[in-house]
KEGUKE-134692 format. One line per field, with one value per atom (N, C-alpha, C): y, x, z; residue in three letters; atom name; residue number from 1. Coordinates in Angstrom, 2 decimals. Each point is the difference from the previous one (the first is absolute). Layout:
# KEGUKE-134692
y Y;... .
x X;... .
z Z;... .
code ala;... .
site CA;... .
pos NUM;... .
END
This chain:
# KEGUKE-134692
y 58.62;-1.17;-0.97;-0.81;-1.09;-1.44;-0.76;-1.14;-1.38;-0.86;-1.04;-0.87;-0.32;-0.69;-1.55;-0.87;-1.57;-0.47;-1.00;-0.76;-0.25;-0.63;-0.06;0.97;1.35;1.02;0.59;-0.54;0.95;-0.46;0.66;-0.14;-1.01;-1.38;-0.98;0.76;-0.74;0.56;-0.75;0.23;-0.43;-0.47;-1.07;-0.73;0.41;0.61;0.87;-0.90;-1.38;-0.76;-0.82;-0.51;-0.47;-1.36;-1.09;-1.15;-1.21;0.56;-0.82;-0.13;-1.03;0.17;-0.74;0.54;-0.72;-1.10;-0.86;-1.42;-0.40;0.20;-0.75;-0.22;0.94;-0.01;-0.57;-0.40;-1.05;-1.24;-0.44;-1.50;-0.55;-1.38;-0.76;-0.28;-0.39;-0.61;-0.71;-0.87;-1.35;0.18;1.33;0.44;0.12;-0.75;0.05;1.04;0.94;0.95;-0.69;-0.31;-0.54;0.84;1.47;1.01;-0.04;-0.36;0.16;-1.59;-0.83;-1.26;-0.48;-0.55;-0.31;-1.33;-0.20;-1.35;-0.97;-1.26;-0.92;-1.28;0.03;-1.47;-0.98;-0.97;-1.14;-0.78;-0.18;-0.50;-0.96;-1.14;-1.24;-0.15;0.83;-0.07;0.19;0.99;0.03;-0.95;-0.77;-0.75;-1.34;-0.43;-1.17;-0.27;0.81;0.00;0.48;0.53;-0.11;-1.45;-0.63;-1.09;-1.23;0.25;-1.00;0.41;1.25;0.31;-0.68;0.06;-0.15;-1.55;-0.63;-1.59;-0.50;0.53;-0.39;0.30;1.27;-0.11;-0.49;-0.15;-1.14;-1.38;-0.59;-1.17;-0.34;0.93;0.28;-0.01;0.61;0.05;-1.18;-0.80;-1.24;-1.21;0.33;-1.09;0.36;1.24;0.21;-0.79;0.23;-0.37;-1.34;-0.61;-1.54;-0.59;0.49;-0.33;0.35;0.77;0.77;-0.91;-0.38;-0.72;-1.50;-0.81;-0.97;-0.20;0.89;-0.14;0.48;0.18;0.53;-1.02;-1.40;-0.75;-1.16 .
x -0.43;0.71;-0.63;0.15;-0.82;0.73;-1.44;0.79;-0.52;0.42;-0.55;-0.71;-1.44;-0.43;0.34;-0.15;0.14;-1.12;0.38;-0.85;-1.52;-0.14;-1.02;-1.19;0.58;-0.80;-0.66;0.63;-0.27;-1.38;-1.08;-1.36;0.11;-0.81;-0.40;-0.22;0.74;-0.53;-1.25;-0.41;-1.22;0.11;-0.43;0.00;-1.12;0.46;-1.18;-0.35;0.66;-0.32;-1.52;-0.15;-1.05;0.63;-1.45;0.50;-0.48;-0.77;-0.12;1.06;0.66;0.52;-0.70;0.40;-1.02;1.01;-0.09;0.66;-0.65;-0.88;-0.68;0.80;0.92;0.42;1.34;0.27;1.29;-0.28;-1.30;-0.21;0.19;0.22;0.29;-1.58;0.01;-1.36;-0.50;0.46;-0.90;0.03;-0.13;-0.15;-1.30;-0.55;-1.04;-0.16;-0.69;-0.09;-1.04;0.64;-1.04;-1.36;-0.14;-0.88;-0.99;0.41;-0.81;-0.48;0.35;-0.42;-1.66;-0.69;-1.41;0.01;-1.15;0.26;-0.92;0.58;-0.48;-0.41;-1.49;-0.04;-0.58;0.76;-0.60;-1.20;-1.13;-1.59;0.16;0.56;0.29;0.26;0.86;0.08;-1.01;-1.04;-1.13;-1.33;0.39;-1.33;0.55;1.06;0.43;-0.72;0.14;-0.73;-1.38;-0.22;-1.95;-0.47;0.79;-0.34;-0.12;1.15;0.19;-1.00;-0.35;-0.82;-1.84;0.05;-1.65;0.25;1.25;-0.30;-0.35;0.86;-0.50;-1.43;-0.54;-0.83;-1.40;0.07;-0.72;0.08;1.16;0.06;-0.54;0.01;-0.78;-1.84;-0.16;-1.47;-0.25;0.47;-0.03;-0.22;1.22;-0.21;-1.15;-0.18;-1.09;-1.33;-0.11;-1.47;0.13;0.92;0.35;-0.56;0.43;0.21;-1.64;-0.76;-1.08;-1.21;0.57;-1.09;-0.05;1.12;0.14;-0.69;-0.25;-0.50;-1.44;-0.69;-1.30;-0.62;0.38;-0.73;0.26 .
z -9.38;-0.62;-0.24;-1.38;-0.13;0.33;0.40;0.22;-0.62;-0.33;-0.13;0.66;-0.05;0.92;-0.17;1.00;-0.46;-0.73;-0.64;-1.37;0.99;1.24;0.60;0.18;0.12;0.17;-1.28;-1.05;-1.36;-0.53;-0.94;0.02;-1.11;0.20;-1.33;-0.98;-1.30;-1.13;-0.49;-0.88;-0.42;-1.02;-0.58;-1.43;-0.80;-1.21;-0.68;-1.25;0.17;-1.61;0.67;1.11;0.13;0.17;0.54;0.44;-1.36;-0.80;-1.11;-1.10;-0.48;-1.09;-1.05;-1.02;-1.57;-0.53;0.48;-0.96;-0.98;-0.50;-0.86;-1.61;-0.35;-1.24;0.14;1.36;0.19;-0.14;0.19;0.09;-1.22;0.08;-1.24;-1.03;-0.75;-0.68;0.50;0.66;0.51;1.55;0.67;1.39;0.30;1.16;0.43;1.13;-0.20;1.28;1.06;1.54;0.60;0.41;-0.24;0.31;-1.19;-1.24;-1.26;-0.48;1.05;-0.74;0.22;-0.97;0.27;0.69;0.97;0.59;-0.47;-0.46;-0.72;0.98;0.50;0.94;-0.59;0.14;-0.31;0.70;-0.81;0.43;0.52;-0.27;0.26;1.37;0.25;1.70;0.92;-0.50;1.06;-0.46;-1.23;-0.38;0.82;0.13;0.24;1.65;1.05;1.28;-0.10;-0.77;-0.05;-0.62;-0.87;-0.65;1.07;1.00;1.07;0.99;0.35;0.79;-0.41;-1.31;-0.39;0.00;-0.42;0.07;1.22;1.20;1.47;0.09;-0.18;0.23;-0.47;-1.25;-1.00;0.56;0.60;0.47;1.16;0.96;1.38;-0.14;-0.98;0.04;-0.88;-1.07;-0.27;1.25;0.76;1.06;0.75;0.68;0.83;-0.57;-1.35;-0.59;0.09;-0.23;0.03;1.28;0.71;1.70;0.42;-0.46;0.13;-0.73;-1.08;-0.71;0.66;0.03;0.62;1.46;0.86;1.08;0.04;-1.04;0.02;-0.85;-0.63;-0.66;1.25 .
code unk;unk;unk;unk;unk;unk;unk;unk;unk;unk;unk;unk;unk;unk;unk;unk;unk;unk;unk;unk;unk;unk;unk;unk;unk;unk;unk;unk;unk;unk;unk;unk;unk;unk;unk;unk;unk;unk;unk;unk;unk;unk;unk;unk;unk;unk;unk;unk;unk;unk;unk;unk;unk;unk;unk;unk;unk;unk;unk;unk;unk;unk;unk;unk;unk;unk;unk;unk;unk;unk;unk;unk;unk;unk;unk;unk;unk;unk;unk;unk;unk;unk;unk;unk;unk;unk;unk;unk;unk;unk;unk;unk;unk;unk;unk;unk;unk;unk;unk;unk;unk;unk;unk;unk;unk;unk;unk;unk;unk;unk;unk;unk;unk;unk;unk;unk;unk;unk;unk;unk;unk;unk;unk;unk;unk;unk;unk;unk;unk;unk;unk;unk;unk;unk;unk;unk;unk;unk;unk;unk;unk;unk;unk;unk;unk;unk;unk;unk;unk;unk;unk;unk;unk;unk;unk;unk;unk;unk;unk;unk;unk;unk;unk;unk;unk;unk;unk;unk;unk;unk;unk;unk;unk;unk;unk;unk;unk;unk;unk;unk;unk;unk;unk;unk;unk;unk;unk;unk;unk;unk;unk;unk;unk;unk;unk;unk;unk;unk;unk;unk;unk;unk;unk;unk;unk;unk;unk;unk;unk;unk;unk;unk;unk;unk;unk;unk;unk;unk;unk .
site N;CA;C;N;CA;C;N;CA;C;N;CA;C;N;CA;C;N;CA;C;N;CA;C;N;CA;C;N;CA;C;N;CA;C;N;CA;C;N;CA;C;N;CA;C;N;CA;C;N;CA;C;N;CA;C;N;CA;C;N;CA;C;N;CA;C;N;CA;C;N;CA;C;N;CA;C;N;CA;C;N;CA;C;N;CA;C;N;CA;C;N;CA;C;N;CA;C;N;CA;C;N;CA;C;N;CA;C;N;CA;C;N;CA;C;N;CA;C;N;CA;C;N;CA;C;N;CA;C;N;CA;C;N;CA;C;N;CA;C;N;CA;C;N;CA;C;N;CA;C;N;CA;C;N;CA;C;N;CA;C;N;CA;C;N;CA;C;N;CA;C;N;CA;C;N;CA;C;N;CA;C;N;CA;C;N;CA;C;N;CA;C;N;CA;C;N;CA;C;N;CA;C;N;CA;C;N;CA;C;N;CA;C;N;CA;C;N;CA;C;N;CA;C;N;CA;C;N;CA;C;N;CA;C;N;CA;C;N;CA;C;N;CA;C;N;CA;C;N;CA;C;N;CA;C .
pos 1;1;1;2;2;2;3;3;3;4;4;4;5;5;5;6;6;6;7;7;7;8;8;8;9;9;9;10;10;10;11;11;11;12;12;12;13;13;13;14;14;14;15;15;15;16;16;16;17;17;17;18;18;18;19;19;19;20;20;20;21;21;21;22;22;22;23;23;23;24;24;24;25;25;25;26;26;26;27;27;27;28;28;28;29;29;29;30;30;30;31;31;31;32;32;32;33;33;33;34;34;34;35;35;35;36;36;36;37;37;37;38;38;38;39;39;39;40;40;40;41;41;41;42;42;42;43;43;43;44;44;44;45;45;45;46;46;46;47;47;47;48;48;48;49;49;49;50;50;50;51;51;51;52;52;52;53;53;53;54;54;54;55;55;55;56;56;56;57;57;57;58;58;58;59;59;59;60;60;60;61;61;61;62;62;62;63;63;63;64;64;64;65;65;65;66;66;66;67;67;67;68;68;68;69;69;69;70;70;70;71;71;71;72;72;72;73;73;73 .
END
C-alpha cells in the first residue's frame, strides 16, 4: 500500500542552477557595477592635513628659536 507522506518529511530539492546570476547583459549603458569600479582618491584631502601639521611644527620651531635667541642675549 502506497501512502503520501506529509510535506514536512519530503527530502529537500536541490537547486542545480547555482547562486550567481549573470545580469551583465541586462544593465543599461550608463550603469556602474559597484564591484568593477576603479577607486579615484582625491589627493588634496590628504595634502591639506599634512600642510596644516607642517605649518604648526614650523611655527613651533620658529617660536622656540625666537624665545631661545632672546634669552641668550
